[in-house]
N, CA, C and O atoms as a GROMACS GRO file, in nm:
protein
  476
    1MET      N    1  11.142  12.120   7.939
    1MET     CA    2  11.000  12.134   7.961
    1MET      C    3  10.978  12.248   8.060
    1MET      O    4  10.958  12.222   8.179
    2PRO      N    5  10.980  12.371   8.015
    2PRO     CA    6  10.960  12.484   8.106
    2PRO      C    7  10.819  12.489   8.164
    2PRO      O    8  10.795  12.561   8.260
    3ASP      N    9  10.726  12.414   8.106
    3ASP     CA   10  10.589  12.413   8.156
    3ASP      C   11  10.571  12.320   8.275
    3ASP      O   12  10.460  12.308   8.328
    4THR      N   13  10.679  12.255   8.319
    4THR     CA   14  10.672  12.156   8.426
    4THR      C   15  10.721  12.214   8.557
    4THR      O   16  10.823  12.283   8.562
    5GLN      N   17  10.646  12.187   8.666
    5GLN     CA   18  10.684  12.233   8.799
    5GLN      C   19  10.667  12.120   8.900
    5GLN      O   20  10.585  12.030   8.882
    6LEU      N   21  10.747  12.127   9.005
    6LEU     CA   22  10.731  12.041   9.120
    6LEU      C   23  10.656  12.122   9.225
    6LEU      O   24  10.694  12.235   9.254
    7ILE      N   25  10.550  12.066   9.280
    7ILE     CA   26  10.473  12.132   9.386
    7ILE      C   27  10.502  12.058   9.516
    7ILE      O   28  10.482  11.937   9.526
    8ILE      N   29  10.550  12.132   9.616
    8ILE     CA   30  10.586  12.074   9.745
    8ILE      C   31  10.484  12.125   9.847
    8ILE      O   32  10.476  12.245   9.872
    9ASN      N   33  10.407  12.034   9.905
    9ASN     CA   34  10.303  12.069  10.002
    9ASN      C   35  10.354  12.041  10.142
    9ASN      O   36  10.381  11.926  10.179
   10VAL      N   37  10.367  12.148  10.222
   10VAL     CA   38  10.413  12.137  10.360
   10VAL      C   39  10.311  12.210  10.447
   10VAL      O   40  10.291  12.331  10.433
   11GLY      N   41  10.246  12.136  10.535
   11GLY     CA   42  10.141  12.197  10.616
   11GLY      C   43  10.033  12.253  10.525
   11GLY      O   44   9.981  12.181  10.440
   12GLY      N   45   9.999  12.381  10.542
   12GLY     CA   46   9.899  12.445  10.458
   12GLY      C   47   9.958  12.520  10.340
   12GLY      O   48   9.886  12.591  10.270
   13SER      N   49  10.088  12.507  10.318
   13SER     CA   50  10.154  12.582  10.212
   13SER      C   51  10.188  12.492  10.094
   13SER      O   52  10.222  12.374  10.110
   14ALA      N   53  10.179  12.549   9.975
   14ALA     CA   54  10.220  12.479   9.853
   14ALA      C   55  10.327  12.564   9.786
   14ALA      O   56  10.301  12.677   9.744
   15LEU      N   57  10.446  12.509   9.776
   15LEU     CA   58  10.558  12.579   9.714
   15LEU      C   59  10.583  12.520   9.576
   15LEU      O   60  10.583  12.398   9.558
   16LYS      N   61  10.605  12.606   9.478
   16LYS     CA   62  10.628  12.560   9.342
   16LYS      C   63  10.773  12.581   9.304
   16LYS      O   64  10.829  12.689   9.324
   17ALA      N   65  10.834  12.476   9.248
   17ALA     CA   66  10.975  12.480   9.210
   17ALA      C   67  10.988  12.448   9.062
   17ALA      O   68  10.920  12.360   9.009
   18ASN      N   69  11.076  12.521   8.996
   18ASN     CA   70  11.110  12.493   8.858
   18ASN      C   71  11.186  12.361   8.854
   18ASN      O   72  11.281  12.344   8.930
   19MET      N   73  11.147  12.268   8.768
   19MET     CA   74  11.212  12.138   8.764
   19MET      C   75  11.358  12.145   8.719
   19MET      O   76  11.436  12.055   8.749
   20GLU      N   77  11.395  12.249   8.649
   20GLU     CA   78  11.535  12.264   8.607
   20GLU      C   79  11.625  12.299   8.725
   20GLU      O   80  11.747  12.282   8.717
   21GLN      N   81  11.566  12.347   8.835
   21GLN     CA   82  11.642  12.383   8.954
   21GLN      C   83  11.597  12.302   9.076
   21GLN      O   84  11.607  12.350   9.189
   22VAL      N   85  11.549  12.181   9.052
   22VAL     CA   86  11.487  12.102   9.158
   22VAL      C   87  11.585  12.062   9.268
   22VAL      O   88  11.543  12.041   9.381
   23ARG      N   89  11.715  12.050   9.237
   23ARG     CA   90  11.812  12.010   9.339
   23ARG      C   91  11.814  12.108   9.457
   23ARG      O   92  11.844  12.068   9.569
   24GLU      N   93  11.783  12.234   9.432
   24GLU     CA   94  11.781  12.334   9.539
   24GLU      C   95  11.671  12.307   9.642
   24GLU      O   96  11.679  12.354   9.755
   25TRP      N   97  11.570  12.231   9.604
   25TRP     CA   98  11.454  12.207   9.690
   25TRP      C   99  11.458  12.070   9.758
   25TRP      O  100  11.369  12.040   9.838
   26CYS      N  101  11.557  11.987   9.728
   26CYS     CA  102  11.558  11.848   9.777
   26CYS      C  103  11.550  11.837   9.929
   26CYS      O  104  11.483  11.747   9.979
   27ALA      N  105  11.614  11.926  10.003
   27ALA     CA  106  11.611  11.918  10.149
   27ALA      C  107  11.470  11.935  10.204
   27ALA      O  108  11.437  11.878  10.308
   28LEU      N  109  11.388  12.012  10.136
   28LEU     CA  110  11.250  12.036  10.181
   28LEU      C  111  11.163  11.911  10.169
   28LEU      O  112  11.063  11.898  10.240
   29LEU      N  113  11.199  11.820  10.080
   29LEU     CA  114  11.117  11.701  10.059
   29LEU      C  115  11.110  11.614  10.184
   29LEU      O  116  11.013  11.541  10.204
   30ASP      N  117  11.213  11.620  10.269
   30ASP     CA  118  11.214  11.537  10.389
   30ASP      C  119  11.106  11.575  10.489
   30ASP      O  120  11.068  11.492  10.572
   31CYS      N  121  11.054  11.698  10.483
   31CYS     CA  122  10.948  11.737  10.576
   31CYS      C  123  10.815  11.766  10.505
   31CYS      O  124  10.721  11.815  10.568
   32ALA      N  125  10.807  11.737  10.377
   32ALA     CA  126  10.685  11.764  10.301
   32ALA      C  127  10.577  11.660  10.331
   32ALA      O  128  10.607  11.546  10.366
   33ASP      N  129  10.451  11.702  10.317
   33ASP     CA  130  10.338  11.611  10.332
   33ASP      C  131  10.309  11.538  10.202
   33ASP      O  132  10.272  11.420  10.202
   34SER      N  133  10.327  11.609  10.091
   34SER     CA  134  10.308  11.548   9.959
   34SER      C  135  10.385  11.630   9.856
   34SER      O  136  10.417  11.747   9.878
   35ILE      N  137  10.414  11.566   9.744
   35ILE     CA  138  10.476  11.637   9.631
   35ILE      C  139  10.398  11.601   9.506
   35ILE      O  140  10.340  11.492   9.496
   36ALA      N  141  10.397  11.693   9.412
   36ALA     CA  142  10.320  11.673   9.290
   36ALA      C  143  10.398  11.727   9.171
   36ALA      O  144  10.486  11.812   9.186
   37LEU      N  145  10.364  11.677   9.053
   37LEU     CA  146  10.417  11.730   8.928
   37LEU      C  147  10.302  11.797   8.854
   37LEU      O  148  10.194  11.741   8.842
   38SER      N  149  10.329  11.917   8.804
   38SER     CA  150  10.227  11.986   8.725
   38SER      C  151  10.284  12.016   8.587
   38SER      O  152  10.404  12.033   8.570
   39TRP      N  153  10.195  12.023   8.491
   39TRP     CA  154  10.232  12.057   8.354
   39TRP      C  155  10.132  12.162   8.304
   39TRP      O  156  10.011  12.141   8.305
   40ARG      N  157  10.187  12.276   8.260
   40ARG     CA  158  10.105  12.390   8.215
   40ARG      C  159  10.002  12.432   8.319
   40ARG      O  160   9.888  12.462   8.287
   41GLY      N  161  10.047  12.434   8.446
   41GLY     CA  162   9.962  12.483   8.554
   41GLY      C  163   9.862  12.383   8.609
   41GLY      O  164   9.794  12.413   8.707
   42ALA      N  165   9.851  12.264   8.549
   42ALA     CA  166   9.755  12.164   8.597
   42ALA      C  167   9.831  12.051   8.667
   42ALA      O  168   9.924  11.994   8.612
   43GLU      N  169   9.790  12.021   8.790
   43GLU     CA  170   9.854  11.912   8.863
   43GLU      C  171   9.823  11.780   8.793
   43GLU      O  172   9.707  11.747   8.771
   44ARG      N  173   9.928  11.706   8.758
   44ARG     CA  174   9.912  11.580   8.686
   44ARG      C  175   9.916  11.458   8.778
   44ARG      O  176   9.846  11.360   8.754
   45VAL      N  177   9.997  11.466   8.882
   45VAL     CA  178  10.008  11.353   8.975
   45VAL      C  179  10.056  11.404   9.110
   45VAL      O  180  10.136  11.498   9.117
   46ARG      N  181  10.007  11.343   9.218
   46ARG     CA  182  10.048  11.380   9.354
   46ARG      C  183  10.085  11.252   9.428
   46ARG      O  184  10.017  11.150   9.417
   47VAL      N  185  10.194  11.260   9.504
   47VAL     CA  186  10.239  11.148   9.587
   47VAL      C  187  10.237  11.194   9.732
   47VAL      O  188  10.308  11.288   9.768
   48ASN      N  189  10.156  11.127   9.815
   48ASN     CA  190  10.154  11.156   9.959
   48ASN      C  191  10.273  11.087  10.022
   48ASN      O  192  10.292  10.967  10.004
   49LEU      N  193  10.353  11.163  10.095
   49LEU     CA  194  10.477  11.110  10.150
   49LEU      C  195  10.453  11.049  10.287
   49LEU      O  196  10.380  11.103  10.370
   50SER      N  197  10.516  10.935  10.308
   50SER     CA  198  10.499  10.867  10.437
   50SER      C  199  10.623  10.783  10.464
   50SER      O  200  10.706  10.761  10.376
   51GLY      N  201  10.632  10.737  10.586
   51GLY     CA  202  10.741  10.648  10.623
   51GLY      C  203  10.873  10.720  10.639
   51GLY      O  204  10.878  10.843  10.648
   52LEU      N  205  10.980  10.642  10.644
   52LEU     CA  206  11.112  10.696  10.669
   52LEU      C  207  11.196  10.701  10.542
   52LEU      O  208  11.319  10.708  10.550
   53ARG      N  209  11.133  10.698  10.428
   53ARG     CA  210  11.206  10.704  10.303
   53ARG      C  211  11.260  10.844  10.277
   53ARG      O  212  11.203  10.943  10.324
   54ARG      N  213  11.369  10.853  10.204
   54ARG     CA  214  11.423  10.982  10.161
   54ARG      C  215  11.367  11.007  10.021
   54ARG      O  216  11.406  10.941   9.924
   55TRP      N  217  11.275  11.103  10.010
   55TRP     CA  218  11.205  11.129   9.885
   55TRP      C  219  11.290  11.217   9.794
   55TRP      O  220  11.361  11.305   9.841
   56VAL      N  221  11.283  11.191   9.662
   56VAL     CA  222  11.361  11.266   9.564
   56VAL      C  223  11.273  11.300   9.444
   56VAL      O  224  11.179  11.228   9.412
   57ALA      N  225  11.306  11.410   9.380
   57ALA     CA  226  11.246  11.448   9.252
   57ALA      C  227  11.363  11.487   9.162
   57ALA      O  228  11.455  11.555   9.207
   58PHE      N  229  11.359  11.446   9.038
   58PHE     CA  230  11.474  11.467   8.952
   58PHE      C  231  11.434  11.454   8.805
   58PHE      O  232  11.325  11.408   8.772
   59LYS      N  233  11.526  11.495   8.718
   59LYS     CA  234  11.507  11.481   8.573
   59LYS      C  235  11.596  11.368   8.525
   59LYS      O  236  11.712  11.358   8.567
   60ARG      N  237  11.545  11.283   8.438
   60ARG     CA  238  11.622  11.175   8.379
   60ARG      C  239  11.600  11.176   8.228
   60ARG      O  240  11.488  11.193   8.181
   61ILE      N  241  11.708  11.159   8.152
   61ILE     CA  242  11.699  11.152   8.006
   61ILE      C  243  11.689  11.005   7.967
   61ILE      O  244  11.777  10.926   7.999
   62CYS      N  245  11.581  10.967   7.897
   62CYS     CA  246  11.561  10.831   7.850
   62CYS      C  247  11.521  10.837   7.704
   62CYS      O  248  11.427  10.907   7.667
   63GLY      N  249  11.592  10.764   7.622
   63GLY     CA  250  11.561  10.762   7.479
   63GLY      C  251  11.572  10.900   7.416
   63GLY      O  252  11.505  10.928   7.318
   64GLY      N  253  11.658  10.986   7.472
   64GLY     CA  254  11.678  11.121   7.420
   64GLY      C  255  11.575  11.223   7.466
   64GLY      O  256  11.585  11.340   7.429
   65SER      N  257  11.477  11.183   7.546
   65SER     CA  258  11.372  11.274   7.594
   65SER      C  259  11.386  11.297   7.743
   65SER      O  260  11.425  11.206   7.816
   66PRO      N  261  11.353  11.418   7.791
   66PRO     CA  262  11.357  11.443   7.935
   66PRO      C  263  11.230  11.389   8.004
   66PRO      O  264  11.119  11.411   7.956
   67PHE      N  265  11.250  11.320   8.113
   67PHE     CA  266  11.140  11.274   8.197
   67PHE      C  267  11.161  11.333   8.335
   67PHE      O  268  11.275  11.336   8.384
   68TYR      N  269  11.054  11.379   8.400
   68TYR     CA  270  11.061  11.429   8.536
   68TYR      C  271  11.002  11.323   8.627
   68TYR      O  272  10.895  11.269   8.600
   69CYS      N  273  11.073  11.292   8.735
   69CYS     CA  274  11.042  11.175   8.817
   69CYS      C  275  11.024  11.210   8.963
   69CYS      O  276  11.084  11.305   9.014
   70ILE      N  277  10.941  11.131   9.030
   70ILE     CA  278  10.929  11.131   9.176
   70ILE      C  279  10.962  10.990   9.221
   70ILE      O  280  10.913  10.893   9.165
   71GLY      N  281  11.047  10.981   9.322
   71GLY     CA  282  11.085  10.851   9.374
   71GLY      C  283  11.142  10.864   9.513
   71GLY      O  284  11.122  10.965   9.580
   72TYR      N  285  11.213  10.761   9.555
   72TYR     CA  286  11.275  10.764   9.686
   72TYR      C  287  11.405  10.685   9.684
   72TYR      O  288  11.428  10.602   9.597
   73GLN      N  289  11.489  10.713   9.783
   73GLN     CA  290  11.616  10.643   9.800
   73GLN      C  291  11.598  10.537   9.908
   73GLN      O  292  11.541  10.564  10.014
   74GLU      N  293  11.644  10.419   9.881
   74GLU     CA  294  11.648  10.314   9.982
   74GLU      C  295  11.793  10.290  10.020
   74GLU      O  296  11.884  10.312   9.940
   75THR      N  297  11.814  10.247  10.142
   75THR     CA  298  11.949  10.209  10.184
   75THR      C  299  11.954  10.057  10.191
   75THR      O  300  11.889   9.996  10.277
   76VAL      N  301  12.030   9.998  10.101
   76VAL     CA  302  12.040   9.853  10.092
   76VAL      C  303  12.187   9.815  10.098
   76VAL      O  304  12.267   9.864  10.019
   77GLY      N  305  12.224   9.730  10.190
   77GLY     CA  306  12.362   9.682  10.199
   77GLY      C  307  12.462   9.788  10.241
   77GLY      O  308  12.580   9.778  10.208
   78ALA      N  309  12.417   9.888  10.314
   78ALA     CA  310  12.507   9.994  10.358
   78ALA      C  311  12.595   9.947  10.473
   78ALA      O  312  12.562   9.851  10.543
   79ILE      N  313  12.706  10.016  10.491
   79ILE     CA  314  12.799   9.986  10.599
   79ILE      C  315  12.798  10.103  10.696
   79ILE      O  316  12.810  10.218  10.656
   80HIS      N  317  12.784  10.073  10.824
   80HIS     CA  318  12.788  10.175  10.928
   80HIS      C  319  12.932  10.188  10.976
   80HIS      O  320  12.986  10.096  11.038
   81ARG      N  321  12.994  10.304  10.948
   81ARG     CA  322  13.135  10.322  10.981
   81ARG      C  323  13.156  10.462  11.041
   81ARG      O  324  13.121  10.562  10.979
   82HIS      N  325  13.212  10.467  11.161
   82HIS     CA  326  13.245  10.593  11.228
   82HIS      C  327  13.124  10.686  11.240
   82HIS      O  328  13.136  10.807  11.220
   83GLY      N  329  13.009  10.630  11.271
   83GLY     CA  330  12.890  10.710  11.291
   83GLY      C  331  12.821  10.756  11.164
   83GLY      O  332  12.728  10.836  11.170
   84ALA      N  333  12.866  10.706  11.047
   84ALA     CA  334  12.804  10.744  10.920
   84ALA      C  335  12.764  10.619  10.842
   84ALA      O  336  12.827  10.514  10.855
   85ILE      N  337  12.660  10.632  10.762
   85ILE     CA  338  12.618  10.522  10.674
   85ILE      C  339  12.686  10.544  10.540
   85ILE      O  340  12.673  10.651  10.481
   86ILE      N  341  12.756  10.442  10.493
   86ILE     CA  342  12.833  10.454  10.369
   86ILE      C  343  12.780  10.355  10.267
   86ILE      O  344  12.765  10.236  10.296
   87GLY      N  345  12.750  10.405  10.147
   87GLY     CA  346  12.709  10.319  10.036
   87GLY      C  347  12.571  10.260  10.052
   87GLY      O  348  12.498  10.294  10.145
   88GLY      N  349  12.537  10.173   9.960
   88GLY     CA  350  12.412  10.100   9.967
   88GLY      C  351  12.289  10.175   9.923
   88GLY      O  352  12.178  10.134   9.956
   89SER      N  353  12.304  10.285   9.850
   89SER     CA  354  12.188  10.363   9.810
   89SER      C  355  12.126  10.306   9.681
   89SER      O  356  12.199  10.269   9.589
   90ASN      N  357  11.997  10.299   9.677
   90ASN     CA  358  11.926  10.245   9.562
   90ASN      C  359  11.804  10.334   9.534
   90ASN      O  360  11.719  10.349   9.622
   91ARG      N  361  11.795  10.392   9.416
   91ARG     CA  362  11.684  10.482   9.383
   91ARG      C  363  11.568  10.403   9.323
   91ARG      O  364  11.587  10.323   9.232
   92LYS      N  365  11.450  10.427   9.375
   92LYS     CA  366  11.328  10.363   9.327
   92LYS      C  367  11.239  10.472   9.268
   92LYS      O  368  11.200  10.565   9.340
   93VAL      N  369  11.206  10.463   9.140
   93VAL     CA  370  11.122  10.563   9.074
   93VAL      C  371  10.977  10.516   9.079
   93VAL      O  372  10.946  10.402   9.044
   94LEU      N  373  10.887  10.605   9.122
   94LEU     CA  374  10.744  10.575   9.129
   94LEU      C  375  10.668  10.634   9.012
   94LEU      O  376  10.580  10.569   8.955
   95VAL      N  377  10.701  10.758   8.975
   95VAL     CA  378  10.623  10.832   8.876
   95VAL      C  379  10.717  10.895   8.774
   95VAL      O  380  10.819  10.954   8.810
   96TRP      N  381  10.683  10.882   8.646
   96TRP     CA  382  10.756  10.944   8.535
   96TRP      C  383  10.661  11.037   8.462
   96TRP      O  384  10.550  10.997   8.428
   97MET      N  385  10.702  11.162   8.438
   97MET     CA  386  10.621  11.252   8.356
   97MET      C  387  10.700  11.286   8.231
   97MET      O  388  10.810  11.339   8.238
   98ALA      N  389  10.641  11.254   8.115
   98ALA     CA  390  10.707  11.274   7.986
   98ALA      C  391  10.674  11.411   7.929
   98ALA      O  392  10.584  11.480   7.979
   99PRO      N  393  10.746  11.452   7.823
   99PRO     CA  394  10.709  11.575   7.754
   99PRO      C  395  10.561  11.569   7.714
   99PRO      O  396  10.513  11.465   7.668
  100GLY      N  397  10.491  11.676   7.731
  100GLY     CA  398  10.348  11.680   7.703
  100GLY      C  399  10.262  11.646   7.822
  100GLY      O  400  10.139  11.648   7.813
  101GLY      N  401  10.326  11.613   7.937
  101GLY     CA  402  10.250  11.588   8.059
  101GLY      C  403  10.200  11.446   8.078
  101GLY      O  404  10.127  11.421   8.173
  102ARG      N  405  10.237  11.352   7.990
  102ARG     CA  406  10.193  11.213   8.003
  102ARG      C  407  10.260  11.148   8.124
  102ARG      O  408  10.380  11.166   8.145
  103ILE      N  409  10.183  11.073   8.203
  103ILE     CA  410  10.231  11.011   8.327
  103ILE      C  411  10.245  10.861   8.308
  103ILE      O  412  10.159  10.796   8.249
  104SER      N  413  10.356  10.806   8.359
  104SER     CA  414  10.378  10.662   8.366
  104SER      C  415  10.411  10.627   8.511
  104SER      O  416  10.478  10.704   8.580
  105LEU      N  417  10.364  10.513   8.556
  105LEU     CA  418  10.391  10.466   8.691
  105LEU      C  419  10.478  10.342   8.685
  105LEU      O  420  10.463  10.261   8.594
  106GLY      N  421  10.568  10.328   8.779
  106GLY     CA  422  10.648  10.207   8.786
  106GLY      C  423  10.796  10.230   8.762
  106GLY      O  424  10.844  10.343   8.768
  107ASP      N  425  10.866  10.121   8.734
  107ASP     CA  426  11.011  10.124   8.725
  107ASP      C  427  11.067  10.194   8.602
  107ASP      O  428  11.179  10.244   8.606
  108GLY      N  429  10.992  10.199   8.494
  108GLY     CA  430  11.042  10.262   8.372
  108GLY      C  431  10.932  10.342   8.304
  108GLY      O  432  10.814  10.314   8.322
  109PRO      N  433  10.971  10.442   8.224
  109PRO     CA  434  10.870  10.521   8.155
  109PRO      C  435  10.805  10.442   8.042
  109PRO      O  436  10.870  10.361   7.977
  110GLU      N  437  10.678  10.466   8.019
  110GLU     CA  438  10.607  10.401   7.911
  110GLU      C  439  10.670  10.440   7.778
  110GLU      O  440  10.681  10.558   7.747
  111GLY      N  441  10.711  10.342   7.700
  111GLY     CA  442  10.768  10.370   7.569
  111GLY      C  443  10.911  10.420   7.571
  111GLY      O  444  10.963  10.457   7.467
  112GLY      N  445  10.976  10.423   7.688
  112GLY     CA  446  11.113  10.471   7.698
  112GLY      C  447  11.206  10.364   7.751
  112GLY      O  448  11.162  10.258   7.793
  113GLU      N  449  11.334  10.392   7.748
  113GLU     CA  450  11.431  10.299   7.803
  113GLU      C  451  11.431  10.310   7.955
  113GLU      O  452  11.410  10.419   8.009
  114GLN      N  453  11.454  10.200   8.021
  114GLN     CA  454  11.452  10.201   8.168
  114GLN      C  455  11.577  10.265   8.224
  114GLN      O  456  11.568  10.335   8.325
  115ASN      N  457  11.693  10.243   8.165
  115ASN     CA  458  11.817  10.297   8.218
  115ASN      C  459  11.850  10.426   8.148
  115ASN      O  460  11.872  10.427   8.027
  116GLY      N  461  11.853  10.536   8.222
  116GLY     CA  462  11.885  10.667   8.166
  116GLY      C  463  11.983  10.738   8.255
  116GLY      O  464  12.030  10.683   8.355
  117SER      N  465  12.015  10.860   8.220
  117SER     CA  466  12.108  10.937   8.302
  117SER      C  467  12.032  11.044   8.378
  117SER      O  468  11.937  11.103   8.326
  118ASP      N  469  12.075  11.069   8.500
  118ASP     CA  470  12.012  11.172   8.583
  118ASP      C  471  12.072  11.307   8.550
  118ASP      O  472  12.189  11.319   8.514
  119SER      N  473  11.989  11.409   8.565
  119SER     CA  474  12.038  11.548   8.554
  119SER      C  475  12.016  11.616   8.684
  119SER      O  476  12.049  11.734   8.699
   0.00000   0.00000   0.00000
């Protein structure tokens, strides 16, 4: 979906990232005020970031179709060892954007399989 972009809002700036290269922008999400998904230049959904969650944006293949997602990582059952947190990561998806710009909210995409592979 080359028509899809991630918009990262930090302060008064809005940075646009190609979703195919979204991993390069992940570090910026920790200080962003909000992130949004756009399709063909139109913002489809915006998530205002808050709290101490680690926010993520990624592509997931479900039912053979690419979905672009906004979510966060939770730390559940982690072990604190030698000054580092090990294990216990759990990804929670809030927003799914399907081909054509259709938006689904919640744990799984509308009309798609819930368990898919990340890209």
